[in-house]
C-alpha positions as CSV (number, residue, x, y, z in Angstrom):
1,M,13.9,23.3,14.9
2,V,11.5,20.9,16.6
3,I,11.6,20.8,20.4
4,D,11.1,17.6,22.4
5,E,10.2,19.2,25.7
6,L,6.5,19.9,25.5
7,R,3.7,20.9,27.8
8,P,1.0,18.3,28.2
9,M,-2.0,18.7,25.9
10,E,-5.2,20.0,27.5
11,A,-8.5,18.3,26.8
12,V,-11.3,20.8,25.9
13,P,-15.0,20.1,25.8
14,D,-16.1,21.6,22.5
15,A,-15.0,23.3,19.2
16,E,-15.5,26.9,20.5
17,T,-13.3,26.3,23.6
18,A,-10.7,24.7,21.4
19,V,-10.4,27.7,19.1
20,D,-10.4,30.1,22.0
21,R,-7.5,28.2,23.5
22,L,-5.6,28.1,20.2
23,E,-6.0,31.9,19.9
24,A,-4.6,32.4,23.4
25,L,-1.7,30.1,22.9
26,H,-0.8,31.6,19.5
27,A,-1.1,35.1,20.9
28,G,1.2,34.2,23.9
29,A,3.8,32.6,21.6
30,T,4.0,35.4,19.2
31,Q,4.0,38.0,21.9
32,A,6.9,36.2,23.7
33,L,8.8,36.0,20.4
34,Q,8.2,39.7,19.6
35,T,9.3,40.8,23.0
36,A,12.5,38.8,22.9
37,L,13.3,40.0,19.4
38,A,12.7,43.7,20.4
39,R,14.9,43.2,23.5
40,Y,17.7,41.8,21.6
41,L,17.6,44.5,18.9
42,E,17.7,47.2,21.6
43,H,19.9,45.7,24.3
44,R,21.6,42.6,22.7
45,I,20.1,40.3,25.3
46,P,19.3,37.0,23.6
47,P,16.6,34.6,24.7
48,D,17.8,31.6,26.7
49,A,16.7,28.0,26.2
50,T,13.8,28.2,28.6
51,E,12.4,31.4,27.0
52,R,12.7,29.9,23.6
53,L,10.4,27.1,24.6
54,Q,7.6,29.7,24.4
55,F,8.1,30.4,20.7
56,R,6.0,27.5,19.4
57,Y,2.9,27.0,17.4
58,P,-0.2,25.7,19.1
59,E,-1.2,22.2,18.2
60,L,-4.7,20.8,17.7
61,R,-5.3,17.1,18.2
62,L,-8.4,15.0,17.6
63,T,-9.0,11.5,18.7
64,Y,-11.6,9.3,17.1
65,Q,-12.3,6.0,18.8
66,P,-15.5,4.5,17.4
67,T,-17.5,1.9,19.2
68,G,-19.2,0.8,16.0
69,P,-19.0,1.2,12.2
70,L,-17.9,4.6,10.8
71,P,-20.8,6.9,10.0
72,R,-21.8,7.0,6.3
73,L,-21.8,10.7,5.4
74,N,-22.3,12.3,2.0
75,R,-20.3,15.4,2.7
76,A,-16.9,15.8,1.2
77,T,-15.0,17.3,4.2
78,A,-15.0,17.1,8.0
79,K,-14.7,13.3,7.8
80,F,-12.5,10.7,9.4
81,Q,-11.2,8.0,7.1
82,A,-10.2,5.7,10.0
83,P,-10.0,5.6,13.7
84,G,-7.0,7.1,15.4
85,L,-5.2,10.3,16.5
86,Y,-5.0,13.3,14.2
87,A,-3.0,16.5,14.7
88,T,-1.8,19.7,13.1
89,T,-0.2,22.9,14.2
90,V,-2.1,26.1,13.7
91,T,-1.2,29.7,12.9
92,Q,-3.5,32.8,13.0
93,P,-6.4,30.9,14.7
94,G,-8.3,34.2,15.1
95,Y,-8.4,34.8,11.4
96,F,-9.2,31.1,10.7
97,R,-11.8,30.9,13.5
98,A,-14.8,30.4,11.2
99,Y,-13.0,27.8,9.1
100,L,-11.8,25.9,12.2
101,L,-15.3,25.8,13.7
102,E,-16.8,24.7,10.4
103,Q,-14.4,21.7,10.4
104,L,-14.5,20.9,14.1
105,R,-18.2,21.0,14.9
106,P,-19.3,18.2,12.6
107,L,-16.3,16.0,13.7
108,V,-17.4,16.3,17.3
109,R,-21.1,16.0,16.5
110,D,-21.1,13.1,14.1
111,Y,-18.0,11.2,15.3
112,G,-17.8,12.1,19.0
113,A,-14.2,13.2,18.5
114,G,-12.2,14.2,21.5
115,I,-10.2,17.5,21.3
116,E,-6.9,18.4,22.8
117,V,-5.0,21.6,22.5
118,G,-1.4,22.6,23.6
119,L,1.9,23.9,22.5
120,S,3.6,21.9,19.8
121,G,7.3,21.2,19.2
122,Q,7.3,23.3,16.1
123,E,8.9,26.7,16.5
124,I,7.5,29.9,14.9
125,P,10.2,31.5,12.7
126,Y,10.9,35.1,13.7
127,P,10.4,36.6,10.2
128,Y,6.7,35.5,10.4
129,I,6.0,37.8,13.4
130,V,7.8,40.8,12.0
131,E,5.3,43.3,10.4
132,P,5.9,44.0,6.7
133,G,8.0,47.1,6.2
134,T,9.9,46.7,9.5
135,D,13.6,47.5,8.9
136,L,15.6,45.1,11.1
137,G,18.8,46.1,9.3
138,G,18.7,49.6,10.9
139,S,19.5,48.0,14.3
140,G,22.9,47.0,13.2
141,V,22.1,43.3,13.5
142,S,22.6,41.0,10.6
143,A,20.3,38.2,9.5
144,S,23.0,35.6,10.2
145,D,23.2,37.0,13.8
146,L,19.5,36.6,14.3
147,A,19.5,33.1,12.8
148,T,21.8,31.8,15.5
149,L,19.5,33.0,18.3
150,F,15.9,32.9,17.0
151,P,13.9,30.4,15.1
152,V,14.2,30.7,11.3
153,P,12.3,29.2,8.3
154,L,13.6,25.8,7.5
155,L,12.8,24.2,4.2
156,S,13.1,20.8,5.8
157,V,9.9,21.4,7.7
158,V,7.9,23.3,5.0
159,G,6.4,21.1,2.4
160,D,3.3,19.7,0.7
161,E,3.8,16.1,1.5
162,V,0.3,15.6,2.8
163,A,-1.4,17.3,-0.2
164,D,0.9,15.4,-2.6
165,G,0.2,12.0,-1.1
166,L,3.9,11.7,0.0
167,W,3.1,11.6,3.8
168,L,4.1,8.2,5.2
169,E,2.5,6.9,8.4
170,N,4.8,6.1,11.3
171,P,3.4,3.9,14.1
172,G,2.7,6.0,17.1
173,D,2.6,9.3,15.3
174,P,-0.6,11.2,14.7
175,R,-2.1,11.3,11.3
176,P,-2.4,14.7,9.6
177,L,-5.5,16.6,10.5
178,A,-5.1,19.2,7.7
179,L,-3.3,19.6,4.4
180,F,-1.2,22.6,5.7
181,D,0.3,23.0,9.1
182,G,1.2,26.2,10.9
183,V,4.7,26.8,9.4
184,R,3.6,25.9,5.9
185,T,0.7,28.4,6.2
186,D,2.9,31.2,7.6
187,Y,5.4,30.7,4.7
188,S,2.6,31.3,2.2
189,L,1.0,34.2,4.0
190,R,4.3,36.1,3.8
191,R,4.7,35.2,0.1
192,L,1.3,36.5,-0.6
193,V,2.1,39.9,0.8
194,H,5.3,39.9,-1.4
195,Y,3.7,38.9,-4.6
196,T,0.3,40.7,-4.4
197,G,1.1,43.9,-2.6
198,S,-1.8,43.2,-0.2
199,D,-2.1,42.3,3.4
200,W,-3.0,38.6,3.2
201,R,-6.0,39.2,5.5
202,E,-7.6,41.2,2.7
203,I,-7.7,38.2,0.3
204,Q,-11.2,36.9,-0.1
205,P,-12.3,33.3,-0.6
206,W,-13.8,33.8,-4.0
207,I,-11.0,34.4,-6.5
208,L,-10.7,35.4,-10.1
209,L,-7.3,35.0,-11.8
210,T,-6.6,36.8,-15.0
211,N,-3.7,37.2,-17.4
212,Y,-4.5,40.8,-18.5
213,H,-4.3,44.1,-16.7
214,R,-7.4,45.4,-18.5
215,Y,-9.6,43.2,-16.3
216,V,-8.4,45.3,-13.3
217,D,-10.1,48.4,-14.7
218,G,-13.4,46.6,-14.8
219,F,-13.0,45.0,-11.4
220,V,-12.3,48.3,-9.7
221,R,-15.3,49.9,-11.4
222,H,-17.4,46.9,-10.3
223,G,-16.1,47.2,-6.7
224,L,-17.0,50.9,-6.5
225,E,-20.5,50.2,-7.9
226,R,-21.1,47.5,-5.3
227,L,-19.9,49.7,-2.5
228,A,-22.0,52.6,-3.7
229,A,-25.0,50.3,-3.6
230,G,-24.3,49.4,0.0
231,E,-22.7,46.0,-0.7
232,G,-19.4,45.0,0.7
233,E,-17.2,46.8,3.3
234,R,-14.3,48.2,1.3
235,L,-12.3,48.0,-1.9
236,V,-8.6,47.3,-1.3
237,L,-5.9,48.0,-4.0
238,P,-2.2,47.0,-4.0
239,G,-0.1,49.1,-1.7
240,G,-2.9,49.3,0.9
241,I,-5.1,51.9,-0.9
242,V,-8.6,51.5,0.7
243,V,-11.9,52.8,-0.5
244,K,-14.9,52.6,1.9
245,Q,-18.6,52.7,1.1
246,A,-18.9,56.5,1.9
247,E,-16.1,57.3,-0.6
248,A,-17.2,55.0,-3.4
249,V,-19.7,57.3,-5.1
250,S,-17.2,60.0,-5.8
251,A,-14.1,57.8,-6.4
252,D,-12.5,57.8,-9.9
253,P,-11.5,54.2,-10.9
254,A,-8.7,55.4,-13.2
255,A,-7.3,57.7,-10.6
256,L,-7.4,54.9,-8.0
257,I,-5.5,52.5,-10.2
258,A,-3.0,55.2,-11.2
259,A,-2.4,56.0,-7.5
260,S,-1.8,52.4,-6.6
261,P,1.8,51.2,-6.8
262,W,0.6,48.0,-8.6
263,H,3.6,47.9,-10.9
264,K,5.9,47.1,-7.9
265,Y,4.3,43.7,-7.4
266,Q,4.6,40.6,-9.6
267,M,1.0,39.6,-9.3
268,P,-1.0,42.6,-7.9
269,A,-4.3,41.8,-6.2
270,Y,-7.6,43.7,-5.8
271,H,-10.2,42.9,-3.1
272,L,-13.8,43.7,-2.7
273,V,-14.0,42.8,1.0
274,G,-17.3,41.4,2.4
275,R,-18.2,39.3,5.4
276,G,-20.8,36.6,6.1
277,P,-23.1,36.3,9.1
278,D,-20.4,34.4,11.0
279,G,-17.8,37.2,10.3
280,A,-15.8,35.0,7.9
281,P,-14.6,36.7,4.6
282,Q,-17.2,36.3,1.8
283,G,-16.0,38.8,-0.8
284,T,-14.1,38.6,-4.1
285,T,-10.5,38.9,-5.0
286,L,-9.0,39.5,-8.5
287,V,-5.3,38.7,-9.0
288,N,-3.5,39.7,-12.2
289,I,-1.2,36.7,-12.4
290,G,0.5,37.8,-15.7
291,V,1.5,35.3,-18.2
292,G,2.7,31.7,-17.9
293,P,2.4,28.6,-15.8
294,S,5.2,29.5,-13.4
295,N,3.2,32.5,-12.0
296,A,0.0,30.4,-12.1
297,K,1.6,27.7,-9.9
298,T,3.3,30.2,-7.6
299,I,0.2,32.2,-6.7
300,T,-2.0,29.2,-6.2
301,D,0.5,27.4,-4.0
302,H,0.2,30.3,-1.6
303,L,-3.5,31.1,-2.0
304,A,-4.4,27.5,-1.2
305,V,-3.4,27.9,2.5
306,L,-6.3,30.3,2.9
307,R,-8.7,27.5,1.9
308,P,-10.6,29.5,-0.7
309,H,-14.0,28.3,-1.8
310,C,-13.2,28.6,-5.5
311,W,-10.8,30.1,-8.0
312,L,-11.7,30.8,-11.7
313,M,-9.4,31.6,-14.6
314,V,-10.9,34.4,-16.7
315,G,-8.3,35.3,-19.3
316,H,-7.6,35.3,-23.0
317,C,-6.8,32.5,-25.3
318,G,-6.1,31.6,-28.9
319,G,-9.0,30.0,-30.7
320,L,-8.1,26.8,-32.6
321,R,-11.3,26.3,-34.6
322,Q,-12.4,27.9,-37.9
323,S,-15.9,28.3,-36.5
324,Q,-14.8,30.5,-33.6
325,T,-14.9,34.3,-33.8
326,I,-12.8,36.7,-31.9
327,G,-14.7,37.6,-28.7
328,D,-16.3,34.1,-28.4
329,Y,-16.0,32.2,-25.1
330,V,-14.3,28.9,-24.2
331,L,-15.6,26.9,-21.3
332,A,-12.9,24.3,-20.5
333,H,-14.1,20.8,-19.7
334,G,-10.6,19.3,-20.1
335,Y,-7.0,20.2,-20.3
336,L,-4.0,19.1,-22.4
337,R,-1.3,20.0,-20.0
338,R,1.8,21.0,-21.9
339,D,2.9,23.4,-19.1
340,R,5.2,20.8,-17.6
341,I,5.6,22.6,-14.3
342,L,3.4,20.1,-12.4
343,D,4.5,16.9,-14.2
344,D,6.2,15.5,-11.1
345,L,3.3,16.4,-8.7
346,V,0.3,15.7,-10.9
347,P,1.6,13.6,-13.8
348,P,0.0,14.4,-17.2
349,E,-1.7,11.0,-17.3
350,I,-3.7,11.9,-14.2
351,P,-7.1,13.3,-15.3
352,V,-8.1,16.7,-14.0
353,P,-11.9,16.5,-14.0
354,A,-14.3,19.3,-14.8
355,L,-16.5,20.1,-11.7
356,A,-20.1,20.0,-12.6
357,E,-21.2,22.7,-10.1
358,V,-18.7,25.2,-11.5
359,Q,-19.4,24.3,-15.1
360,I,-23.1,24.8,-14.7
361,A,-22.6,28.1,-12.9
362,L,-20.3,29.4,-15.6
363,Q,-22.6,28.5,-18.4
364,S,-25.7,29.9,-16.6
365,A,-23.8,33.1,-15.9
366,A,-22.7,33.4,-19.6
367,A,-26.4,33.0,-20.6
368,A,-27.6,35.6,-18.1
369,V,-24.9,38.2,-18.9
370,T,-25.0,37.9,-22.7
371,G,-28.8,37.4,-22.9
372,E,-28.2,34.6,-25.4
373,R,-29.9,31.2,-25.2
374,A,-29.9,27.8,-26.9
375,D,-28.2,27.9,-30.4
376,A,-27.2,31.5,-30.1
377,L,-25.3,30.8,-26.9
378,K,-23.7,27.6,-28.4
379,R,-22.4,29.7,-31.3
380,R,-20.8,32.1,-28.8
381,L,-19.7,29.7,-26.1
382,R,-17.8,26.6,-27.0
383,T,-17.1,23.8,-24.6
384,G,-14.0,21.7,-25.0
385,T,-10.3,21.0,-24.2
386,V,-7.8,23.8,-23.6
387,V,-4.1,23.1,-24.3
388,T,-1.8,25.0,-21.9
389,Y,1.8,25.6,-22.9
390,D,4.9,26.8,-21.1
391,D,6.2,28.4,-24.3
392,R,4.6,31.6,-25.6
393,N,6.1,30.8,-29.0
394,W,4.6,27.4,-29.3
395,E,3.6,28.4,-32.8
396,L,7.2,28.0,-33.8
397,R,6.9,24.3,-33.0
398,F,3.6,23.8,-34.7
399,S,4.9,21.0,-36.9
400,Q,5.7,19.0,-33.8
401,E,2.6,20.0,-31.9
402,R,0.0,19.7,-34.6
403,R,-0.8,16.0,-34.2
404,R,-1.1,16.3,-30.4
405,I,-3.5,19.2,-30.7
406,N,-5.5,17.3,-33.2
407,L,-5.7,14.2,-31.1
408,S,-6.8,16.1,-28.0
409,R,-9.6,17.9,-30.0
410,A,-8.4,21.1,-28.3
411,I,-10.4,24.2,-29.1
412,A,-8.2,26.8,-27.5
413,V,-4.6,27.5,-26.3
414,D,-3.3,29.5,-23.4
415,M,-0.5,29.4,-20.8
416,E,-2.3,29.3,-17.4
417,S,-5.6,27.4,-17.4
418,G,-4.3,23.9,-17.2
419,T,-1.9,24.8,-14.4
420,I,-4.6,26.5,-12.4
421,A,-7.0,23.6,-12.8
422,A,-4.3,21.0,-11.9
423,Q,-3.4,23.1,-8.8
424,G,-7.0,23.2,-7.8
425,F,-7.3,19.5,-8.1
426,R,-4.0,19.0,-6.3
427,L,-4.7,21.4,-3.4
428,R,-8.4,20.6,-3.2
429,V,-9.7,24.1,-4.3
430,P,-12.7,24.1,-6.6
431,Y,-11.7,25.5,-10.0
432,G,-13.0,26.5,-13.4
433,T,-12.0,28.2,-16.6
434,L,-13.8,30.6,-18.9
435,L,-11.6,32.1,-21.6
436,C,-12.2,34.7,-24.3
437,V,-10.8,34.2,-27.8
438,S,-8.5,37.1,-28.6
439,D,-6.9,35.7,-31.8
440,K,-6.9,32.6,-34.0
441,P,-3.3,31.6,-34.7
442,L,-4.1,28.7,-36.9
443,H,-6.3,30.8,-39.2
444,G,-4.3,33.9,-39.7
445,E,-6.4,36.1,-37.4
446,I,-3.7,37.6,-35.1
447,K,-3.9,40.5,-32.7
448,L,-3.1,43.8,-34.4
449,P,-2.9,47.0,-32.3
450,G,-6.1,48.6,-33.5
451,A,-8.1,45.4,-33.6
452,A,-6.8,44.4,-30.2
453,N,-7.9,47.6,-28.6
454,A,-11.3,47.4,-30.1
455,F,-11.6,43.8,-28.9
456,Y,-10.5,44.6,-25.4
457,E,-13.0,47.4,-25.0
458,R,-15.9,45.3,-26.2
459,A,-15.1,41.9,-24.6
460,V,-13.4,42.5,-21.3
461,A,-16.3,44.1,-19.4
462,E,-18.8,41.3,-20.4
463,H,-16.3,38.5,-19.7
464,L,-15.5,39.9,-16.2
465,Q,-19.2,40.2,-15.4
466,I,-19.7,36.5,-16.3
467,G,-16.9,35.6,-13.9
468,L,-18.3,37.7,-11.1
469,A,-21.9,36.4,-11.7
470,T,-20.5,32.8,-11.5
471,L,-19.0,33.5,-8.2
472,D,-22.2,35.1,-6.9
473,A,-24.1,32.0,-7.9
474,L,-21.6,29.6,-6.3
475,R,-21.5,31.8,-3.1
476,A,-25.3,31.6,-2.8
477,D,-25.2,27.7,-2.9
478,R,-21.9,26.7,-1.4
479,A,-23.1,23.5,0.2
480,G,-22.5,21.3,-2.9
481,L,-19.3,23.1,-4.2
482,H,-16.7,21.2,-2.2
483,S,-16.8,18.1,-4.3
484,R,-15.8,14.6,-3.3
485,K,-14.0,14.5,-6.7
486,L,-11.2,16.4,-5.1
487,R,-10.7,14.1,-2.1
488,S,-8.3,11.2,-1.9
489,F,-9.0,7.9,-0.2
490,D,-6.8,8.9,2.8
491,E,-7.8,12.5,2.9
492,P,-7.2,14.5,6.1
493,P,-10.4,15.4,8.0
494,F,-10.1,19.2,7.4
495,R,-11.0,20.8,4.1
């Protein structure tokens, strides 16, 4: 429900004041909604129309009125494409404070943008202010009862029209300031808790995605080693299990994983939490997304609202070339997308480019971790096209697929990488893929139980270290990572 009766917007002098005001408005709105909900559950006193006016997201507006030509700036984000009024609703401004300041400061400094803040006409759905695990059913009130009295999620106002280029400008209406507004962000924050078993606030901006649980063992060991060395704040496992620095030396990785209820969650996530000088998250998250493009799209749809700096796919693949050996690496520089799940949003004929900064970081990390250089590294690490299928039994259709694989010059096959890259391209999140060859289906080298176990033990630890080293390198030089390759000609100002 969108409300027409609005308070006037308030002009503010700078970015810091704007975010302070956003925080105050959001806190007031959520507190009013929580108070009204608690009162109704206990005393059956519903909110009236006047009280309901308080249950609204804060809105952030920027006005750009140039007196000369637009500045010519080389950066990819925090840019106006045209003069005018830009607006978005905002949720959780306290959490997103560093991000909001990072976007607002250059827009004010370089463009002289004016800032206004106020309550929007967009209501906050009541499920988004209820803490996970709260049992509303115990009050004797049904969901349908609450839906008649309190704001509820409406699919008609939750969408990706801006990201997908479907937003249509209406004269007199503001242009979008950001890819995701408040209600779209809140929708995904709740889904992240559901899928990963983690508080969404624990998710870090540097993300590894994998399709095998064995990478979890290595990540937990890595997290404990970092904590023991005094790096990072804590390690968080699904179900809210937390290990702090003082506990890391004596912690048993296997026991921690066994104690975590990871099996309850479709895509369990593990977080090595760290913070930058500005207090913003700077650690690493590993998500075991399982197998298939549906999971890959689902999790990245939701991770994207956190505006991560990068996500990398580090998983296993089938090698398609005779020269490959099980345990070799594949650095994807292109994708034959046979996953089909994004065909309407990013049609297969739209190229998904490799990002030079990520490719260089991946290759450099592979050289550093393996200790191999020049021809030795080339024999171990092959660069080429990865074909991503939506059918695990694609081999049963090989007679139909053979020519397409040949024409694409694909060197590996999997079920997630093309989806993750296309989602990064679509949602403006830098992406990359480094896969490890676990079998060679075209050459009779299949995974057998004994061979597979030996392969996993040998290859997983090194592969994970390459992914982590890549993120460390990108984290140390973030300035060039957010590439203009990912921006459209009518891109919203915010990253």
